[in-house]
C-alpha positions in Angstrom: 35.9 3.9 11.8 33.7 6.3 9.8 29.9 6.1 10.5 27.6 5.7 7.5 24.5 7.7 7.2 21.5 5.7 5.9 18.9 7.6 4.0 15.6 5.9 3.1 14.8 6.6 -0.5 11.4 4.8 -0.5 8.7 4.2 2.0 6.3 1.4 1.3 3.0 1.2 3.1 1.4 -2.3 2.7 -1.5 -2.5 5.1 -2.9 1.0 5.4 -2.3 4.2 3.4 0.5 6.4 4.6 -0.3 8.8 7.5 -1.7 12.2 6.5 1.3 14.1 7.6 3.7 11.8 5.7 4.4 13.9 2.6 7.9 13.1 1.5 9.2 11.8 -1.8 9.4 8.1 -2.5 6.1 6.9 -1.0 4.5 3.8 -2.3 1.0 3.0 -1.0 -1.1 -0.1 -1.2 -4.8 0.1 -1.8 -6.5 -3.4 -1.7 -10.0 -2.4 -2.8 -12.5 0.5 -3.0 -14.8 -0.9 -0.4 -15.5 2.5 1.1 -17.2 3.4 -2.2 -18.3 0.0 -3.5 -19.9 -1.2 -0.2 -20.4 1.8 1.9 -23.2 0.2 4.0 -20.7 -2.5 5.2 -18.4 -0.1 7.0 -18.9 2.0 10.0 -19.4 5.6 9.1 -16.1 6.9 10.6 -14.1 4.1 8.9 -15.8 4.8 5.6 -14.9 8.5 5.7 -11.4 7.8 7.0 -10.6 5.4 4.1 -12.1 7.8 1.6 -9.9 10.6 2.8 -6.8 8.5 3.3 -7.0 6.9 -0.1 -7.4 10.3 -1.8 -4.4 11.5 0.2 -2.4 8.4 -0.7 -3.0 8.8 -4.4 -2.0 12.5 -4.2 1.3 12.0 -2.4 2.4 8.6 -3.7 4.8 8.0 -6.5 3.1 4.6 -7.1 0.1 2.8 -5.8 0.1 -1.0 -5.5 -3.1 -3.0 -5.7 -4.0 -6.7 -5.7 -5.9 -7.1 -9.0 -6.7 -5.5 -12.3 -10.3 -5.1 -11.1 -9.1 -3.0 -8.1 -6.7 -1.0 -10.4 -9.6 -0.1 -12.7 -11.8 0.9 -9.6 -8.9 3.0 -8.2 -8.3 4.8 -11.5 -12.0 5.4 -12.1 -13.1 6.5 -8.6 -10.0 8.5 -7.6 -9.0 9.7 -11.1 -5.6 8.2 -10.9 -3.5 7.7 -14.1 -3.2 4.0 -14.9 0.6 4.3 -15.1 0.7 5.2 -11.4 -1.0 2.0 -10.3 0.8 -1.4 -10.4 -0.8 -4.8 -9.8 1.0 -7.2 -7.5 -1.0 -10.4 -6.9 -1.2 -11.8 -3.4 1.4 -14.2 -2.3 0.9 -18.0 -2.6 0.4 -20.4 0.3 3.9 -21.4 1.5 3.3 -25.2 1.0 3.1 -24.6 -2.7 6.6 -23.3 -2.6 7.9 -26.5 -1.0 9.3 -24.9 2.1 11.4 -22.4 0.2 10.1 -19.5 2.3 12.3 -17.0 4.0 11.4 -16.0 7.6 9.4 -12.7 7.7 12.0 -11.1 9.9 14.7 -11.7 7.3 12.6 -10.2 4.5 11.5 -7.3 6.7 15.1 -6.3 7.4 16.3 -6.8 3.9 13.6 -4.7 2.3 13.0 -2.4 5.3 9.3 -3.3 5.5 7.3 -1.3 8.1 3.7 -1.9 9.1 1.5 1.2 9.5 -1.4 1.0 12.0 -3.7 3.6 13.4 
């Protein structure tokens, strides 16, 4: 039996921007909001600067940025000088009762789409 070599073409980071040393092709990052700029007094100083640096880095190395609303897209494009074509809006998921129980278990979706969660 011949072994297959699996090569990841895309890395999607949903919760936090990709790590600083993660600089390969096919990165898609998610930025939910620009709170580090819009509400700087609400964040601890270290967190504020971490997110400011990591969001700039994410925009630089990513092929695409995903965000949750057109408002956030506008803020990302304006503050970080990102071309609008690079940012896509994907609205948050709906409550599973609305779907009438037609919800796949997270583990099934995670394996099918190779979803990984980045944390500090």
